[in-house]
C-alpha positions in Angstrom: -6.2 -26.8 15.7 -8.2 -25.6 12.8 -11.4 -27.0 14.2 -10.5 -25.4 17.6 -9.8 -21.9 16.0 -13.4 -22.1 14.2 -15.3 -23.0 17.4 -13.2 -20.1 19.1 -14.3 -17.7 16.6 -17.5 -19.1 16.1 -18.8 -18.8 20.0 -19.8 -15.4 20.8 -19.8 -14.4 24.5 -23.3 -13.6 25.8 -23.7 -10.0 27.1 -23.8 -9.7 30.9 -25.5 -6.2 32.3 -24.2 -5.5 35.7 -26.7 -3.4 37.9 -25.5 -0.2 38.9 -28.8 2.0 40.4 -32.5 0.7 40.7 -35.5 2.7 40.8 -38.5 1.5 42.0 -38.8 -2.3 42.2 -38.2 -4.7 39.7 -38.2 -8.4 40.3 -35.8 -11.4 38.4 -38.5 -13.7 37.7 -35.5 -16.1 36.5 -34.5 -16.0 40.1 -37.5 -15.0 42.2 -35.0 -11.9 43.6 -35.7 -8.3 43.4 -32.6 -7.0 41.1 -30.2 -4.6 43.2 -26.8 -2.7 42.3 -24.0 -5.1 42.3 -26.2 -7.9 40.6 -25.5 -9.4 37.0 -28.3 -10.0 34.6 -28.4 -12.2 31.6 -30.0 -11.1 28.2 -32.7 -13.8 28.7 -33.6 -12.7 32.6 -37.3 -12.1 32.6 -38.4 -9.1 34.4 -41.2 -7.9 36.5 -41.5 -4.3 36.8 -43.4 -2.4 39.7 -44.8 0.2 37.5 -43.7 1.8 34.2 -42.0 4.7 36.4 -39.4 1.8 37.4 -35.9 1.2 36.0 -32.7 0.1 36.4 -28.9 1.4 35.0 -26.5 -0.9 33.8 -23.2 -1.4 32.4 -22.5 -4.0 29.6 -19.3 -5.9 29.1 -17.8 -3.4 26.5 -18.5 -0.9 29.0 -21.6 0.6 27.2 -24.4 2.0 29.6 -27.9 0.7 29.3 -31.2 1.9 30.7 -33.5 -1.2 31.4 -37.2 0.1 31.5 -40.3 -0.5 29.7 -41.1 1.5 27.1 -44.4 4.1 27.3 -47.1 2.9 25.4 -50.6 4.4 25.0 -53.5 1.9 26.4 -55.0 0.7 29.9 -52.3 -0.1 32.1 -54.2 -2.6 33.9 -54.8 -4.5 30.9 -50.9 -4.6 30.3 -48.4 -7.3 31.7 -45.3 -5.3 33.2 -42.9 -8.0 32.3 -40.2 -8.4 29.7 -36.8 -9.8 29.2 -33.6 -7.9 29.6 -32.9 -7.8 26.0 -36.4 -6.5 25.0 -35.9 -3.5 27.0 -32.1 -2.6 27.3 -31.5 0.5 25.6 -28.1 1.8 25.3 -27.8 5.5 26.5 -26.5 8.3 24.2 -23.0 8.9 25.6 -22.3 12.8 26.0 -19.4 14.3 25.1 -17.9 16.0 27.9 -17.1 19.1 25.8 -20.3 19.5 24.3 -22.0 18.7 27.8 -20.5 21.9 29.3 -17.9 20.2 31.3 -15.2 22.8 32.4 -13.7 22.3 35.7 -11.4 25.2 35.4 -13.9 27.8 34.5 -13.4 30.3 37.3 -16.6 32.5 36.8 -20.1 32.0 35.0 -20.6 34.4 32.1 -23.7 32.6 30.7 -26.3 30.7 32.8 -28.0 29.5 30.0 -25.1 27.5 28.8 -24.3 26.8 32.5 -27.9 25.4 33.5 -28.7 24.2 30.1 -32.8 23.7 29.3 -33.0 19.9 29.8 -31.6 18.8 33.4 -29.5 20.2 35.9 -28.2 18.5 39.3 -26.7 19.6 42.3 -24.3 17.0 44.3 -25.6 17.2 47.8 -27.5 20.1 49.2 -26.0 23.2 47.7 -23.7 24.3 45.1 -21.8 28.1 44.9 -21.9 29.7 41.4 -19.6 32.5 40.6 -20.8 35.1 38.1 -19.1 37.5 35.9 -19.4 40.8 37.3 -19.3 42.2 33.7 -22.2 39.7 33.0 -23.9 39.6 36.0 -23.9 42.8 38.4 -25.4 41.4 41.0 -26.8 44.2 43.7 -29.7 44.9 46.0 -31.4 46.1 43.1 -30.5 43.7 40.4 -30.4 39.7 41.3 -31.3 36.4 40.0 -34.7 34.9 40.4 -35.9 31.3 40.4 -39.7 30.9 39.3 -41.5 27.6 39.5 -44.5 25.9 41.4 -45.3 23.4 44.0 -48.2 21.8 44.3 -49.5 24.0 41.7 -48.8 27.1 43.9 -46.6 29.6 42.4 -43.0 30.4 43.7 -40.8 33.3 42.9 -37.4 33.1 45.2 -34.7 35.7 45.2 -31.3 33.8 45.1 -29.2 34.7 47.6 -25.7 35.9 46.6 -22.3 37.2 48.3 -19.6 38.7 46.5 -20.9 37.8 43.0 -21.9 34.3 44.2 -25.1 32.6 44.0 -26.1 30.0 46.6 -28.2 27.8 45.7 -29.6 25.9 49.1 -31.6 22.9 48.6 -33.6 23.6 52.0 -34.6 27.1 50.7 -35.5 25.9 47.2 -37.2 22.5 47.6 -40.4 21.9 49.7 -40.8 18.3 51.7 -43.7 17.7 48.9 -41.3 18.9 45.8 -39.1 15.6 46.8 -35.4 16.4 45.1 -36.8 17.8 42.0 -38.2 21.4 40.6 -39.6 20.7 37.2 -40.0 23.8 34.8 -38.1 26.1 37.1 -37.5 29.3 35.2 -34.5 31.9 35.8 -34.7 35.4 35.5 -32.8 38.3 35.7 -34.3 40.9 37.6 -34.2 44.6 38.3 -36.1 46.1 41.3 -35.9 49.7 40.6 -37.4 49.2 36.7 -39.5 46.2 37.8 -37.8 44.5 34.4 -37.2 41.0 34.2 -35.7 38.8 31.4 -35.8 35.0 31.5 -32.5 33.3 31.0 -33.6 29.6 30.7 -35.9 27.0 31.9 -35.0 23.6 32.9 -35.8 20.8 35.8 -33.5 21.0 38.8 -32.4 17.9 40.8 -30.6 17.2 44.0 -28.7 14.2 44.2 -27.8 12.4 47.6 -24.0 12.4 47.8 -24.0 9.1 50.0 -26.1 7.5 47.4 -23.9 8.8 44.3 -20.8 7.6 46.4 -22.6 4.0 46.8 -23.2 4.0 42.8 -19.7 5.0 41.8 -18.4 2.4 44.3 -20.6 -0.4 42.5 -19.2 0.8 38.9 -15.4 1.0 40.0 -14.7 -2.8 40.4 -16.6 -3.2 36.9 -14.0 -0.9 35.8 -11.1 -2.4 37.4 -11.7 -5.7 35.9 -11.2 -3.9 32.3 -7.6 -2.7 33.9 -8.7 1.0 33.7 -6.3 3.4 35.2 -7.3 5.9 37.5 -7.7 9.0 35.1 -9.8 6.8 32.9 -12.0 5.2 35.9 -12.5 9.2 36.9 -13.5 10.1 33.1 -15.8 7.2 32.9 -17.9 8.2 36.1 -18.1 11.7 35.1 -19.4 10.7 31.8 -21.7 8.0 33.4 -23.2 11.2 35.8 -23.9 13.3 32.9 -25.4 10.6 31.1 -28.0 9.8 33.7 -28.0 13.0 35.8 -27.7 15.7 33.4 -25.6 18.5 33.6 -24.1 19.8 36.9 -21.2 22.0 38.5 -18.2 21.1 36.5 -16.1 21.7 39.8 -17.9 19.8 42.2 -18.2 16.4 39.9 -14.7 16.7 39.0 -13.7 17.1 42.9 -16.3 14.1 43.6 -15.0 11.7 41.4 -11.7 12.6 41.9 -11.9 11.8 45.7 -14.2 8.7 45.0 -11.4 6.9 42.8 -8.5 8.1 45.5 -10.5 6.6 48.5 -11.9 3.7 46.7 -10.3 0.6 48.9 -7.9 -1.2 47.2 
C-alpha cells in the first residue's frame, strides 16, 4: 500500500492542450495533420507554423487558457525555422477580471464612451451594435454628434455615426470597406459640434467585428471541455464570457451576456 501511494503521488499527469480556435495554418509534425478546433495537443508535439501570424488558442487540463504562437524576434525570417514544440510556445493568457474589463450587462445607458470602448481593442459580435447614450453627457442632435476617424488603405475617413433617440448605431457595412476585412486599427472617436466646428477626441482603439456563427462554433467546442469538469451552466456562461474578453477584447456587455446565455441554453445535451 505504501509503495502504491508513493507511485500515485510521484506520477504527474501530462498537460493536454485542447484547441478551440486556429488562425492561419499550423501542422502537427508528430501526426502530419493540420491542427483544428477540437483536437488535443501534448506538450511534446512539434508544430510547423505557416507564418509568425499563425496561432492557436487552447484550454489546458486545469481550465487555464493558452496562446500557442511563435514569438516575434528580430532577424531574417527566411533563415528561421517556423517550428517549435507546444510546451516551448504555449503562453498562458492574463485572465481578465470582468469587473475591471468593464463588463456590466445591467447598464442601461453609457455615460463614458472612453470607458465603454477602452483604448486597446473593442469588438462587436455580428454586424451591428446599438449603444444607448446618456443624454446629459452626450446630447446628440443635428449639430452635435459622434464621429469616427480612421484610415483605409492609407486614405483618411471621417464618418458621422448615425443615431436615433440617443442611440448610436454602429454597422459593419457602413464602417468597414471590403479591403479592410473585419478590423479597423487606430480608430479615433470624437465629439463634434458643427456650429462651432469644434471637435474633442474621446478615445482611440482597434475595432473588430466578430463573426457570430464562427463564435458560436468556437463556444460549442469549449462547452464539452467544461462539462467534463462538471461545471454548472452558470459557471460555463461565466467562463465563456471571460474567454471572450481574454481573446477578443472588450465588447458590449449586454450583447455578450445574451449571446453566451443563449449558447449555453441551446447547447445539445
